[in-house]
All heavy atoms as an XYZ file, in Angstrom:
789
protein
N      85.162    106.162    106.279
C      85.643    107.307    106.996
C      86.802    106.884    107.895
O      86.687    105.977    108.700
C      84.500    107.884    107.828
C      84.908    109.070    108.634
S      83.542    110.142    108.990
C      83.043    109.707    110.587
N      87.942    107.534    107.739
C      89.123    107.222    108.537
C      89.098    107.995    109.837
O      89.247    109.197    109.854
C      90.400    107.567    107.767
C      90.680    106.599    106.654
O      90.148    105.498    106.648
N      91.509    106.996    105.719
N      88.891    107.265    110.919
C      88.899    107.900    112.231
C      90.341    108.093    112.674
O      91.173    107.208    112.528
C      88.184    107.016    113.249
C      86.693    107.121    113.206
C      86.079    106.403    114.397
O      86.479    106.688    115.544
O      85.228    105.548    114.155
N      90.633    109.256    113.217
C      91.962    109.538    113.741
C      91.968    109.273    115.236
O      90.986    109.479    115.930
C      92.360    110.991    113.478
C      92.480    111.329    112.004
C      93.674    110.644    111.400
C      93.834    111.086    109.951
N      94.957    110.441    109.309
N      93.090    108.802    115.714
C      93.234    108.440    117.108
C      94.529    109.051    117.624
O      95.566    108.984    116.961
C      93.284    106.912    117.222
C      93.337    106.293    118.596
C      92.053    106.607    119.363
C      93.496    104.795    118.477
N      94.477    109.656    118.791
C      95.679    110.203    119.410
C      96.229    109.162    120.366
O      95.534    108.714    121.269
C      95.369    111.513    120.141
C      95.009    112.630    119.197
C      94.843    113.937    119.923
C      94.513    115.005    118.889
N      94.625    116.348    119.421
N      97.469    108.778    120.124
C      98.112    107.781    120.973
C      99.478    108.299    121.407
O     100.011    109.244    120.809
C      98.264    106.415    120.259
C      99.184    106.541    119.033
C      96.910    105.845    119.887
C      99.522    105.206    118.384
N     100.033    107.657    122.427
C     101.390    107.961    122.879
C     102.170    106.657    122.875
O     101.741    105.671    123.476
C     101.376    108.565    124.276
C     100.773    109.953    124.332
C     100.813    110.512    125.738
C     100.175    111.892    125.758
N     100.177    112.472    127.107
N     103.292    106.672    122.175
C     104.153    105.501    122.136
C     105.447    105.808    122.868
O     106.012    106.890    122.726
C     104.480    105.125    120.692
C     103.317    104.664    119.820
C     103.801    104.348    118.423
C     102.619    103.468    120.431
N     105.899    104.844    123.623
C     107.167    104.989    124.335
C     108.212    104.138    123.628
O     108.043    102.931    123.463
C     107.007    104.532    125.776
O     108.245    104.587    126.437
N     109.283    104.821    123.191
C     110.388    104.130    122.534
C     111.676    104.647    123.147
O     111.914    105.861    123.170
C     110.400    104.385    121.013
C     109.088    103.893    120.377
C     111.597    103.707    120.356
C     108.926    104.284    118.931
N     112.475    103.743    123.662
C     113.767    104.092    124.259
C     113.604    105.153    125.348
O     114.320    106.148    125.389
C     114.755    104.557    123.196
N     112.635    104.944    126.197
C     112.373    105.826    127.345
C     111.954    107.241    126.949
O     112.109    108.181    127.730
C     113.591    105.890    128.280
C     113.967    104.524    128.814
O     113.048    103.715    129.048
O     115.170    104.253    128.989
N     111.450    107.407    125.748
C     110.905    108.695    125.321
C     109.483    108.467    124.830
O     109.188    107.448    124.220
C     111.736    109.298    124.191
C     113.109    109.728    124.643
C     113.863    110.325    123.514
N     113.844    111.776    123.680
C     114.463    112.611    122.884
N     115.108    112.163    121.828
N     114.425    113.904    123.110
N     108.631    109.430    125.078
C     107.226    109.320    124.691
C     107.000    110.149    123.429
O     107.437    111.299    123.334
C     106.293    109.801    125.827
C     104.854    109.782    125.381
C     106.484    108.920    127.060
N     106.326    109.530    122.476
C     106.026    110.178    121.203
C     104.514    110.232    121.014
O     103.878    109.194    120.815
C     106.672    109.413    120.053
C     108.180    109.398    120.138
C     108.849    108.379    120.811
C     108.924    110.416    119.574
C     110.230    108.377    120.911
C     110.309    110.425    119.665
C     110.953    109.399    120.328
O     112.324    109.407    120.426
N     103.930    111.424    121.069
C     102.501    111.547    120.801
C     102.262    111.525    119.290
O     102.969    112.200    118.534
C     102.130    112.905    121.406
C     103.394    113.672    121.451
C     104.519    112.684    121.513
N     101.308    110.724    118.867
C     101.013    110.583    117.443
C      99.514    110.656    117.202
O      98.716    110.248    118.050
C     101.515    109.235    116.919
C     102.996    108.934    117.019
C     103.254    107.482    116.675
C     103.778    109.843    116.091
N      99.137    111.146    116.043
C      97.766    111.077    115.580
C      97.766    110.136    114.384
O      98.434    110.410    113.378
C      97.235    112.464    115.179
O      97.328    113.328    116.319
C      95.787    112.382    114.738
N      97.059    109.018    114.512
C      97.114    107.961    113.501
C      95.711    107.509    113.127
O      94.744    107.763    113.847
C      97.925    106.753    114.011
C      99.343    107.158    114.352
C      97.265    106.099    115.211
N      95.621    106.829    111.994
C      94.367    106.183    111.639
C      94.118    105.036    112.613
O      95.061    104.386    113.069
C      94.420    105.622    110.212
C      94.408    106.701    109.156
O      93.893    107.801    109.443
O      94.916    106.451    108.044
N      92.875    104.796    112.897
C      92.495    103.726    113.819
C      93.086    102.391    113.371
O      93.532    101.586    114.188
C      90.973    103.644    113.905
C      90.378    102.713    114.940
C      90.818    103.125    116.347
C      88.873    102.715    114.854
N      93.154    102.178    112.062
C      93.661    100.915    111.525
C      95.166    100.750    111.734
O      95.685     99.643    111.615
C      93.344    100.819    110.035
O      93.990    101.867    109.333
N      95.888    101.818    112.049
C      97.331    101.753    112.239
C      97.748    101.517    113.683
O      98.895    101.165    113.952
C      97.981    103.060    111.774
C      97.865    103.326    110.305
C      98.484    104.662    109.966
O      98.169    105.675    110.584
N      99.361    104.677    108.985
N      96.838    101.712    114.613
C      97.200    101.680    116.027
C      97.877    100.376    116.437
O      98.951    100.380    117.047
C      95.978    101.931    116.910
C      96.340    101.895    118.382
C      95.137    101.901    119.316
O      93.990    101.724    118.854
O      95.354    102.072    120.515
N      97.265     99.263    116.129
C      97.800     97.972    116.566
C      99.205     97.735    116.020
O     100.102     97.308    116.754
C      96.867     96.841    116.125
C      97.301     95.482    116.613
C      96.350     94.370    116.201
O      95.282     94.655    115.615
O      96.691     93.212    116.461
N      99.411     98.036    114.753
C     100.729     97.844    114.148
C     101.784     98.729    114.774
O     102.923     98.295    115.011
N     101.434     99.979    115.057
C     102.386    100.898    115.668
C     102.740    100.475    117.090
O     103.900    100.518    117.495
C     101.832    102.325    115.665
C     101.804    102.991    114.286
C     100.974    104.264    114.327
C     103.208    103.286    113.815
N     101.745    100.051    117.847
C     102.011     99.609    119.217
C     102.890     98.349    119.217
O     103.813     98.212    120.023
C     100.721     99.373    119.978
C      99.974    100.670    120.288
C      98.860    100.455    121.303
N      98.050    101.644    121.465
C      98.381    102.690    122.205
N      99.534    102.706    122.846
N      97.566    103.733    122.308
N     102.607     97.443    118.307
C     103.404     96.228    118.198
C     104.844     96.557    117.801
O     105.796     96.018    118.374
C     102.777     95.289    117.167
O     103.580     94.158    116.973
N     105.011     97.453    116.846
C     106.354     97.854    116.415
C     107.109     98.510    117.560
O     108.307     98.243    117.764
C     106.263     98.803    115.223
N     106.435     99.350    118.330
C     107.055    100.018    119.462
C     107.563     98.996    120.479
O     108.687     99.108    120.992
C     106.041    100.965    120.122
O     106.526    101.467    121.327
N     106.756     97.979    120.759
C     107.168     96.937    121.705
C     108.360     96.150    121.176
O     109.291     95.834    121.918
C     106.004     95.991    121.993
C     104.936     96.616    122.867
C     103.766     95.680    123.079
C     102.655     96.390    123.840
N     101.437     95.584    123.930
N     108.347     95.847    119.878
C     109.462     95.104    119.289
C     110.754     95.914    119.352
O     111.825     95.366    119.604
C     109.153     94.723    117.840
C     108.148     93.610    117.723
C     107.873     93.252    116.282
C     106.837     92.141    116.199
N     106.543     91.772    114.806
N     110.654     97.203    119.125
C     111.830     98.065    119.203
C     112.396     98.047    120.617
O     113.603     97.905    120.814
C     111.498     99.504    118.760
C     111.205     99.544    117.262
C     112.643    100.458    119.099
C     110.602    100.850    116.784
N     111.528     98.185    121.615
C     111.997     98.185    123.004
C     112.639     96.852    123.395
O     113.648     96.820    124.100
C     110.862     98.544    123.964
C     110.634    100.046    124.066
O     111.586    100.818    123.795
O     109.518    100.461    124.408
N     112.072     95.750    122.922
C     112.671     94.431    123.189
C     114.047     94.346    122.545
O     115.015     93.894    123.168
C     111.745     93.299    122.671
C     112.474     91.964    122.643
C     110.492     93.199    123.526
N     114.149     94.817    121.318
C     115.424     94.771    120.619
C     116.462     95.669    121.295
O     117.633     95.300    121.405
C     115.234     95.193    119.160
C     116.389     94.842    118.276
S     116.105     95.277    116.552
C     114.811     94.131    116.115
N     116.022     96.829    121.759
C     116.928     97.732    122.484
C     117.495     97.028    123.707
O     118.708     97.062    123.948
C     116.192     99.033    122.897
C     115.962     99.925    121.684
C     116.968     99.784    123.960
C     115.039    101.114    121.946
N     116.639     96.358    124.470
C     117.103     95.646    125.669
C     118.101     94.553    125.315
O     119.097     94.355    126.010
C     115.917     95.064    126.430
C     115.116     96.120    127.160
C     113.901     95.536    127.852
C     113.069     96.663    128.444
N     111.760     96.225    128.904
N     117.835     93.850    124.203
C     118.755     92.798    123.777
C     120.122     93.374    123.417
O     121.155     92.821    123.804
C     118.181     92.032    122.586
C     117.009     91.152    122.944
C     116.370     90.514    121.728
O     116.575     90.943    120.595
N     115.570     89.481    121.960
N     120.133     94.470    122.669
C     121.407     95.090    122.302
C     122.144     95.586    123.537
O     123.364     95.424    123.648
C     121.202     96.238    121.311
C     121.023     95.793    119.885
C     119.885     96.124    119.189
C     122.014     95.068    119.237
C     119.715     95.713    117.874
C     121.856     94.652    117.926
C     120.697     94.980    117.230
N     121.421     96.191    124.468
C     122.064     96.706    125.682
C     122.621     95.590    126.547
O     123.671     95.747    127.171
C     121.076     97.567    126.475
C     120.782     98.893    125.825
C     119.722     99.713    126.551
O     118.883     99.135    127.281
O     119.744    100.931    126.372
N     121.932     94.445    126.586
C     122.402     93.320    127.391
C     123.589     92.598    126.756
O     124.469     92.101    127.448
C     121.262     92.318    127.610
C     120.191     92.818    128.549
C     118.983     91.891    128.609
O     118.993     90.831    127.936
O     118.015     92.235    129.322
N     123.605     92.535    125.426
C     124.614     91.733    124.737
C     125.845     92.511    124.268
O     126.855     91.897    123.938
C     123.984     91.017    123.543
C     122.946     90.011    123.980
O     123.117     89.333    124.982
N     121.855     89.920    123.249
N     125.745     93.825    124.205
C     126.852     94.631    123.706
C     127.119     95.800    124.653
O     126.212     96.294    125.307
C     126.556     95.167    122.304
C     126.257     94.073    121.312
C     124.945     93.762    120.984
C     127.288     93.333    120.737
C     124.668     92.733    120.076
C     127.017     92.318    119.841
C     125.701     92.020    119.516
O     125.431     91.011    118.635
N     128.350     96.233    124.688
C     128.708     97.374    125.529
C     128.354     98.657    124.777
O     129.180     99.235    124.084
C     130.188     97.339    125.852
N     127.111     99.061    124.910
C     126.624    100.235    124.196
C     126.358    101.332    125.213
O     125.646    101.129    126.189
C     125.321     99.916    123.420
C     124.854    101.121    122.644
C     125.533     98.733    122.495
N     126.935    102.494    124.968
C     126.760    103.606    125.899
C     125.670    104.567    125.464
O     125.037    105.200    126.285
C     128.063    104.376    126.024
C     129.189    103.574    126.603
C     130.436    104.406    126.701
N     131.571    103.540    127.008
C     132.806    103.833    126.714
N     133.095    104.951    126.126
N     133.769    102.996    127.017
N     125.479    104.683    124.183
C     124.609    105.717    123.638
C     123.324    105.112    123.068
O     123.387    104.168    122.268
C     125.378    106.467    122.548
C     124.652    107.695    122.044
O     123.625    108.067    122.628
O     125.122    108.278    121.050
N     122.192    105.665    123.472
C     120.902    105.191    122.942
C     120.838    105.359    121.430
O     120.205    104.575    120.728
C     119.727    105.961    123.570
C     119.393    105.545    124.970
C     118.570    104.283    124.993
C     118.074    104.058    126.414
N     117.688    102.712    126.665
N     121.485    106.401    120.920
C     121.488    106.654    119.476
C     122.100    105.468    118.726
O     121.598    105.051    117.685
C     122.263    107.934    119.162
C     122.231    108.332    117.705
C     120.862    108.781    117.251
O     120.107    109.342    118.023
N     120.528    108.505    116.006
N     123.175    104.907    119.274
C     123.807    103.745    118.653
C     122.863    102.540    118.671
O     122.763    101.797    117.696
C     125.109    103.384    119.378
C     126.189    104.425    119.179
O     126.125    105.181    118.187
O     127.104    104.490    120.021
N     122.188    102.351    119.791
C     121.251    101.229    119.914
C     120.097    101.403    118.929
O     119.701    100.454    118.248
C     120.716    101.113    121.359
C     119.676    100.020    121.461
C     121.846    100.837    122.323
N     119.567    102.614    118.832
C     118.473    102.867    117.894
C     118.922    102.677    116.449
O     118.159    102.153    115.617
C     117.898    104.266    118.102
C     117.102    104.437    119.392
C     116.806    105.911    119.646
C     115.810    103.637    119.336
N     120.161    103.068    116.143
C     120.684    102.864    114.793
C     120.778    101.371    114.478
O     120.435    100.937    113.365
C     122.049    103.529    114.642
N     121.218    100.575    115.439
C     121.302     99.126    115.242
C     119.913     98.504    115.074
O     119.729     97.594    114.267
C     122.060     98.467    116.396
C     123.523     98.851    116.459
S     124.419     98.539    114.920
C     124.289     96.781    114.788
N     118.942     99.003    115.829
C     117.564     98.528    115.672
C     117.049     98.844    114.269
O     116.438     97.994    113.608
C     116.648     99.167    116.707
S     116.889     98.588    118.386
N     117.301    100.063    113.822
C     116.850    100.464    112.480
C     117.505     99.583    111.424
O     116.842     99.137    110.479
C     117.181    101.937    112.239
N     118.798     99.330    111.584
C     119.503     98.469    110.634
C     118.927     97.062    110.637
O     118.723     96.462    109.575
C     120.993     98.434    110.976
C     121.856     97.541    110.095
C     121.813     98.009    108.641
C     123.290     97.534    110.609
N     118.645     96.537    111.815
C     118.085     95.183    111.912
C     116.721     95.087    111.223
O     116.473     94.175    110.446
C     117.960     94.787    113.382
C     117.384     93.408    113.569
C     118.333     92.480    114.274
O     119.416     92.855    114.671
N     117.921     91.251    114.417
N     115.832     96.046    111.512
C     114.512     96.026    110.890
C     114.605     96.207    109.375
O     113.916     95.530    108.612
C     113.604     97.104    111.485
C     113.002     96.710    112.804
C     113.285     97.427    113.948
C     112.149     95.629    112.902
C     112.733     97.065    115.166
C     111.594     95.247    114.116
C     111.891     95.971    115.255
N     115.466     97.114    108.926
C     115.616     97.352    107.491
C     116.176     96.115    106.789
O     115.711     95.753    105.700
C     116.514     98.560    107.246
N     117.142     95.446    107.418
C     117.713     94.250    106.792
C     116.697     93.114    106.740
O     116.661     92.354    105.767
C     118.991     93.812    107.514
O     118.709     93.352    108.809
N     115.851     93.002    107.762
C     114.799     91.980    107.738
C     113.818     92.242    106.598
O     113.416     91.314    105.885
C     114.053     91.950    109.068
C     114.847     91.375    110.210
C     114.167     91.554    111.558
O     113.108     92.155    111.677
N     114.785     91.025    112.605
N     113.453     93.498    106.412
C     112.542     93.872    105.332
C     113.164     93.576    103.975
O     112.519     93.007    103.088
C     112.170     95.346    105.438
C     111.248     95.892    104.360
C     109.897     95.184    104.388
C     111.064     97.391    104.545
N     114.424     93.951    103.808
C     115.118     93.696    102.544
C     115.204     92.203    102.260
O     115.000     91.763    101.134
C     116.527     94.311    102.567
C     116.535     95.809    102.480
C     115.943     96.340    101.191
O     116.220     95.784    100.107
O     115.172     97.314    101.270
N     115.510     91.416    103.301
C     115.625     89.970    103.106
C     114.285     89.367    102.697
O     114.235     88.493    101.843
C     116.167     89.298    104.368
C     116.520     87.841    104.159
C     117.600     87.646    103.107
O     118.638     88.292    103.146
N     117.353     86.770    102.155
N     113.203     89.849    103.296
C     111.876     89.353    102.913
C     111.576     89.675    101.462
O     111.009     88.854    100.741
C     110.798     89.945    103.831
C     110.764     89.315    105.190
C     109.677     89.910    106.056
C     109.725     89.314    107.453
N     108.717     89.872    108.334
N     111.968     90.866    101.010
C     111.735     91.241     99.613
C     112.582     90.383     98.673
O     112.110     89.968     97.618
C     112.024     92.723     99.403
C     110.983     93.612    100.054
C     111.294     95.090     99.941
O     112.423     95.478     99.680
N     110.293     95.913    100.152
N     113.816     90.091     99.067
C     114.674     89.221     98.261
C     114.081     87.821     98.187
O     113.991     87.225     97.113
C     116.107     89.187     98.836
C     116.796     90.536     98.614
C     116.920     88.048     98.229
C     118.084     90.713     99.397
N     113.652     87.299     99.343
C     113.056     85.965     99.380
C     111.792     85.910     98.528
O     111.558     84.935     97.809
C     112.736     85.552    100.812
C     113.990     85.344    101.651
O     115.097     85.245    101.089
O     113.857     85.303    102.898
N     110.985     86.942     98.592
C     109.749     86.996     97.806
C     110.066     87.024     96.321
O     109.412     86.362     95.525
C     108.933     88.228     98.199
C     107.594     88.312     97.528
C     106.818     89.526     98.003
C     105.493     89.638     97.274
N     104.742     90.820     97.682
N     111.087     87.765     95.942
C     111.499     87.840     94.548
C     111.950     86.475     94.046
O     111.613     86.059     92.942
C     112.624     88.857     94.387
O     113.106     88.861     93.067
N     112.717     85.765     94.877
C     113.176     84.423     94.512
C     111.984     83.494     94.361
O     111.893     82.726     93.399
C     114.179     83.888     95.554
C     115.486     84.678     95.475
C     114.427     82.387     95.372
C     116.444     84.404     96.614
N     111.025     83.566     95.308
C     109.829     82.733     95.234
C     109.048     83.032     93.965
O     108.540     82.119     93.306
C     108.935     82.948     96.455
C     109.518     82.348     97.725
O     110.453     81.531     97.617
O     109.032     82.692     98.812
N     108.930     84.312     93.611
C     108.201     84.690     92.398
C     108.896     84.157     91.154
O     108.237     83.708     90.215
C     108.052     86.214     92.307
C     107.006     86.748     93.253
O     106.181     86.010     93.764
N     107.045     88.042     93.501
N     110.205     84.186     91.133
C     110.957     83.679     89.990
C     110.712     82.183     89.828
O     110.476     81.703     88.710
C     112.471     83.955     90.173
O     112.657     85.362     90.322
C     113.270     83.461     88.998
N     110.757     81.459     90.934
C     110.518     80.016     90.879
C     109.084     79.716     90.445
O     108.849     78.817     89.627
C     110.804     79.383     92.238
C     112.274     79.394     92.604
C     112.538     78.926     94.028
O     111.579     78.575     94.745
O     113.716     78.928     94.429
N     108.124     80.464     90.965
C     106.727     80.249     90.588
C     106.514     80.558     89.110
O     105.807     79.812     88.414
C     105.813     81.121     91.442
N     107.126     81.631     88.623
C     106.998     81.965     87.204
C     107.581     80.880     86.315
O     107.018     80.558     85.255
C     107.670     83.310     86.907
C     106.858     84.478     87.411
O     105.651     84.382     87.602
N     107.521     85.601     87.639
N     108.694     80.311     86.736
C     109.307     79.231     85.953
C     108.389     78.011     85.915
O     108.213     77.388     84.862
C     110.676     78.866     86.540
C     111.422     77.819     85.745
C     111.690     78.236     84.302
O     111.910     79.432     84.042
O     111.667     77.343     83.425
N     107.790     77.674     87.034
C     106.845     76.542     87.072
C     105.641     76.808     86.174
O     105.176     75.920     85.461
C     106.385     76.288     88.503
C     107.437     75.657     89.366
C     106.874     75.251     90.721
N     107.941     75.168     91.679
C     107.919     75.675     92.891
N     106.849     76.295     93.323
N     108.944     75.556     93.691
N     105.137     78.042     86.222
C     103.994     78.388     85.372
C     104.356     78.302     83.893
O     103.537     77.855     83.071
C     103.477     79.793     85.718
C     102.734     79.906     87.039
C     102.448     81.373     87.362
C     101.435     79.115     86.999
N     105.565     78.718     83.530
C     105.993     78.603     82.126
C     106.023     77.143     81.694
O     105.591     76.806     80.586
C     107.380     79.231     81.938
C     107.327     80.697     81.627
C     108.699     81.239     81.212
N     108.889     82.475     81.962
C     109.697     82.669     82.971
N     110.485     81.704     83.390
N     109.762     83.819     83.595
N     106.528     76.258     82.559
C     106.598     74.837     82.224
C     105.195     74.246     82.064
O     104.941     73.472     81.132
C     107.378     74.075     83.298
C     108.864     74.348     83.255
C     109.604     73.595     84.346
C     111.083     73.911     84.299
N     111.830     73.232     85.380
N     104.293     74.618     82.960
C     102.906     74.143     82.856
C     102.268     74.659     81.582
O     101.572     73.915     80.871
C     102.090     74.569     84.096
C     102.584     73.814     85.333
C     100.600     74.341     83.875
C     102.012     74.327     86.636
N     102.510     75.920     81.282
C     101.959     76.509     80.054
C     102.486     75.784     78.815
O     101.714     75.489     77.888
C     102.309     77.999     79.986
C     101.559     78.707     78.900
O     100.363     78.503     78.734
N     102.257     79.555     78.149
N     103.775     75.471     78.791
C     104.347     74.731     77.659
C     103.693     73.365     77.515
O     103.392     72.920     76.395
C     105.863     74.568     77.835
C     106.616     75.874     77.686
O     106.038     76.856     77.160
O     107.797     75.927     78.112
N     103.484     72.682     78.649
C     102.823     71.373     78.607
C     101.401     71.486     78.080
O     100.945     70.652     77.281
C     102.820     70.734     80.000
C     104.158     70.249     80.538
C     104.023     69.825     81.999
C     104.688     69.104     79.699
N     100.684     72.518     78.500
C      99.317     72.716     78.024
C      99.279     73.010     76.529
O      98.416     72.491     75.805
C      98.639     73.857     78.797
C      98.228     73.542     80.226
C      97.773     74.814     80.941
C      97.120     72.499     80.248
N     100.201     73.808     76.067
C     100.254     74.120     74.635
C     100.522     72.856     73.832
O      99.866     72.586     72.814
C     101.332     75.199     74.348
C     100.854     76.546     74.899
C     101.635     75.296     72.861
C     101.897     77.639     74.864
N     101.463     72.029     74.306
C     101.761     70.775     73.625
C     100.536     69.861     73.626
O     100.215     69.213     72.628
C     102.931     70.062     74.290
C     104.278     70.692     74.010
C     105.371     69.932     74.715
C     106.699     70.635     74.557
N     107.781     69.954     75.284
N      99.854     69.792     74.729
C      98.677     68.927     74.847
C      97.554     69.421     73.936
O      96.911     68.609     73.248
C      98.185     68.901     76.301
C      96.940     68.088     76.490
C      97.006     66.689     76.535
C      95.686     68.681     76.619
C      95.878     65.933     76.697
C      94.554     67.930     76.784
C      94.647     66.542     76.808
O      93.515     65.793     76.968
N      97.326     70.718     73.895
C      96.244     71.258     73.076
C      96.556     71.196     71.579
O      95.635     71.172     70.756
C      95.940     72.712     73.487
C      95.341     72.867     74.888
C      95.252     74.336     75.261
C      93.980     72.201     74.974
N      97.818     71.163     71.218
C      98.200     71.075     69.813
C      97.989     69.670     69.245
O      97.971     69.480     68.038
C      99.672     71.479     69.619
C      99.856     72.996     69.683
O      98.849     73.719     69.574
O     101.005     73.432     69.848
N      97.820     68.669     70.085
C      97.637     67.289     69.617
C      96.266     67.072     69.065
O      95.268     67.516     69.326
C      97.907     66.301     70.749
C      99.367     66.232     71.097
C      99.576     65.176     72.164
C     101.047     65.079     72.493
N     101.334     64.060     73.462
């Protein structure tokens, strides 16, 4: 049974009331904190006047991190598949003897 939980998250000085599954709460709160940390970093390091610009940069940063992880995972899978093919070839040669 999925219990629903009403929470309030603060992002960029705005409060967002949400109804979420209990299992999602920790991830959402953690993401909210990471966004706020990133916002502060952008505001400190760049001359940004508009919160919308800062939020767009945060979204771009998170999306690029996700894409990079998927690319890295794909590369890892390709390498693992190649190793498995080589092992399989060795096993076939060994069993044919």
